N, C-alpha and C positions, 0 to 999 in steps of 0.2 A: 504491501500500500504505502502512496505518493503522496506526500502534501501537495493537494493542488487549490489555486482559484480564478474563478472566471468572474472576467470583467459582463455586466449584462445591459439591457439595454434600459433606456431610462425613462422609455417614453409609455410604460405599465409598473404599479408599484409589486403586484403581485403575479402576473403571467410568462416572464422571463424565465423565476426561480422554479415555478411548477414546470414548465417546459423543460427547462436543464435535468429535475432529477424524473419525473416521467421518460427521457433518453435514458437516463442511467439505468432506469429499473426494467424498461424493456429489452435493452442491451446486456442484459443481466450481470452489469458491473457492482458486487458488492459497495457500500457506499458509507461512510459517515460526517455527518454534516458539522463543522467543529464551528462554522461559527457566518450569522447572517450578515451583513453590514448593504450598506446602502450604497445599489449595483453591482455589490460584488458578495458571492458567494464562495467561502473556503470547505475544503471538502478532504477528508483522505479518501481515497481510491486506485486503483490501479491505472499506472500513469495510462494505458491503452484506450484508457476511457474515454482522453482527449480526441482520438480520431473521431469517434463515437458521436460528439460533442459535433466538431469544427464537420461532416459530414451531414447531418442531420439538424443543426439547432438553425430558429430565425431571429431568433432574440439574445444570443449571447458573441460579443463585440470578440473579447480576446480571452485564451486559454491561456493558464501558464504552471512551472512547475515553481512550489512556493520556499523563498530561501529563508526569510523571515518578516515576520510581522511585530510592528512595535507602536511606540505613543509618537502621533505626529508632531516632534521637535526637530528640529537641526542636530542637535546635538545629542537623544536620544537612536535618530537613523544614522548617526556617522558613527556612534557606541557601536551601534548592532553591526554595522556591515563590515568593518574591525575584523568583528567576531567570527562572521558567517564564512565556513569553508565552501569554496568552490572550486573542490577536487573532484571530478567528474562532469564540471558542467562547463569550465572550459578547457582549451590546451592552449600550450606554448604555443604563440606565433598567432592564435584569431584572432579575428576586427569582433569590433561589439560599438554598441551605440545603448546609450542608457535611455528610454525615457517613462516618461513622469506624467500620469493623468489626475486631475483634480475632480471630485465630484463636487457638483455645484459648487459652493460655498468654503466645501472644505479647505482648513490651516491654510487661512489668506496669509497669512503670517511668513509663510514659506514660498520665498521663489521659485518656481519652478526650475527654471533655467540652469540656477547658480547651485539648487538641488543636482539636477543631472551632472554637473559638473563636479563638483566633490563627488559624487558615489561613482564617477567615472575616474577619477584619481586614485579611489582606494581598489578598484578592480586594476586597474597599472601596478597597482604597486603587488597586490596578489599573486598577479598569472604574470610570468616570463615573457618577458618580448610580445606579449596581447597590443596592439594597434586599434586605437578610435577610427570606424569607419562608420558617416552619419548619413551615407548615401545606400552603400552595398555591403552591410555589418555581414561576418557572417552569426552573429549571437546579438539578441538585442535583449538586454535586460528592461524589466518593466516593471515600474511601480506605480502607485495607485493612492492617492491621498483622500479618505473615507471620513464622515463624521472624523473621532478623534483619533481615527488610525494611518498605518502607514506598512499597506503589504506592496512586499516586494518580492520578484524571481524572475525567472527566464521564460520569453515568451516562445509557447510551443506551436498554439495556432492563433491566426486571425479569422475572422468571419467576417467578410466585406460584403456589404448591402446592398454590392451592384446590381447581381442575378437577379433579386430580386426585384429588383426599381424596373429589371430590364424584363418583370414577368406584370408589371403593375396592369389592371386590366384593358387600359385606355389602350397598349400595346397588343390585345391577342386580336386575330382574326374576326373572332362574335365578341361583340360589347355589348354589356347590359350594364345601367348605371349601378343595380344594385350586387353587381360581382363582387365579393372579398378581395383584399388587395393580397397579392401571394404571402408578404409575409404571418398574416393572420391566420392564413389559410396552412401554411405549414404550421404554425406553432398549436393549428387544432387537428394535426392531423398528428403530433405528437403527444398531444396530452390525450389521443384516444390509444396511444400505445403499440401500433401495429409494428411485428417484425419484416424484413423485408421478406416477399416471397406469401405475405399473408392477405389473406382478400378483403378490400376496404368498401364500403358499399356507402354512396350517397345518395337516399331515394327523394332529394331535392335537388337534381345537381347543376339547375340552373346554365350558367356557361363555365362549369368543371371547372374552377378557382381549386376546391378542395381534390378532386380526381389528378389534376395537374399535380402537386405538391405530392398529392402520395405517391403517385406511380415514377417521381423523380427521386424515392428516395429508396425504389425497388420493391414497392407493393404492384399488387395485382389490384386493376379497379373495374368496379363496378356501378353504374348511374341509370337513373330512373327519375324523369320528371314527367308532369302528369301535361304538360305542353310540347306539341312536335318539337317545334322549330326550334324549343330549348335543346331536346335530347341533340337535335341535325347541327346548331352551333355546337354545343358541349364536345362533340367528334372534331369538329374545324379544328377548335384549339387543341386538343386531346392531340391529334394528326399535326401540330405544328410545334409541341413539344417534343415528339417522340416521344410520344405513350400510347401504347395498346391497351383500348379495353380490356377487360372475358366482354362486357357486352353492357350497350345502352338501350335502353326502352322506355318508350312511352307509358308510365305506368301510374297508378295511383298509389303512394306510399303508404297509406292505411291498409293498402291491403297488399301486399309487397309478394308478388309473385317467384319469390325464392326462398331456397330453405334454409341453408345456414353461412353466415359470412364471420368474418373473424375480429370483426369490429365495423360502427356506423361512425360515420366526420358527416355531419348536417348543417347547411344555413337553411330553414323553410319559408318559404315566402312572409313579409309581414304585412302586406294589402294596402303598401303606401306605393312601392312604383313596380312591387313585383307581384301578380294576379293572384288570388288565395280561392279563384274560380267562384267569387260569390259564397264562399264558405268564412266561418269566424278563424281566425287564424289562430286563439287558445283553444278549440275543438280541436282544428286537425293536429297541431302539437301533442293535444291528450289523448286524440285516438292511437292516432300514430306511436306514439311511445309504448303507448297499455300492446300495440301487436307487436312491434319491432324486438321485443323480450324473446318470442318466439325463432329470430334469425341470428341470434346472436351464444354462443355456449357460457355456463355457468363462471363470473369472475371475468368476463368480458367486458368492454368498454364501448359505449356509446357518447362521443360529444356533441354534442347539440347548441347554435347560438339563434339568441330568440332576445323581442325587446323586452326589456327591466321591467316592463308594466304586466308582459304576462307571468310571473312568478313561477320559471318555467323549474329550477328548482324544486320547490313544493309540489310543482302536478307530476314532477320525476318521480317522486318518492310515494306521492300516492298511489300513482302509477304500479308501486310494487320495486323501483327500483330501489338500488343502494347511492345516496347524494354522495359522491366523493368530492367533488368540489366548485366552487363558481367563481368568476370576475368579471367581475360590472365596466365592462368598457365603453367610454365618452367617443359616438360618434359626432355628432353634433347635436344642437338644441333642442330637437325636436328625439333624438332618436339616444339611448343609450342601452347598450345590446348585453346581455349576461348570457358570458362562455361556463356552459354547466358539462360535468363530466360526472355519469353517470355506469355503476357498473349492476350487470346483471347477477341478482341473489342466487 
C-alpha cells in the first residue's frame, strides 16, 4: 500500500470524491481514506490504482505519490522537506520541476513562486547532479496548499479536461439542449460502478451521452428511448465516437424489453425541453424504478438524475431500493439536479 493523494475538481463539493471512491471499489483496489481536505483526497492504496483513476475519472485532476504532509507554513514546509526521503523517487542526473497549487484562498501568507524555488533548492541538495527543467522535466513534484495544510509528492498522472470539452453536446453530430455534459455523464457512469466488458443500460438514452462515456471505458452498452428520432440520433453519436452498441431500441422504459443488465445509468426527461409524452415526470420515474429492479442482479447499481423537486432519493427507497447516495447539482435558476445512486436489495 502506498500513500497517495488526488487533486479533484472544485466544481462540486461531493461528486469528485464519490466518483474517485467508486472507481477504486469497482476496480477492486483495497484502500483506506487517510484524510479529506478541500479538493484533496489522501488515501492508502496500491500504486496501480492511479492508472484506474487516470483512465476513468472525469473529476480528478492530478494523481500523486505522497512524500509528506505538514502545516502550511514556510518554516514547517522547509523543515519537513529537509528530512524527507527521496530514495527511489529521484535518480542521479534526472531533471525535475516543482509546482504548487493553492486551493481557493488557502495560506495566502505563502508566496507560491518563492516556495517552488526553495523546495527545488532542497531537492538539488538531496539528489546528486539533479537538474531543474521547467519545460520538459523528467519528474514533477507537486504540492497543494489547502485549508491549513500542505501536501507534497511526486506527480504520477494528470487528467486533462480537453477530451471532455471535445465531447461536449454541441460538438456531437446529433444535438439536443437537454443533453448531459460529457464530464457529468462519465461521473454518473462511474457512480454506477460498471467494469469494462459489463453491460450498461440507459433506458432514456436521449442523445447517448451516458452510453458514449460507458463505451469509452470499455463497457458494452444498450439504449432505449420512447422516441425513434432520439434512438436514430443516439446511433449517430455512438458511431461518431466509435462505440458499437449491443442494441438501440424505441421502447417504453417502464416496460423494458430486456431480462438482465449489469447496471443502469440514466437521465429521464423532465418535461421542460425533453418531452414526457404527456405523462407526469414523477410517475414515470416511480414506475421505472419499480420495474427496473427486475433487470439488475442483487447488489448492482442504478444511477439516475432528476430534478431536485422530484425527491428521487425518497421515491427510490419507497420502490424498495437501497439509497446509496445523492448529490445536488445546480444547473440554472430553474433546475437543480439530484444525482442518486441506488442498489438492488
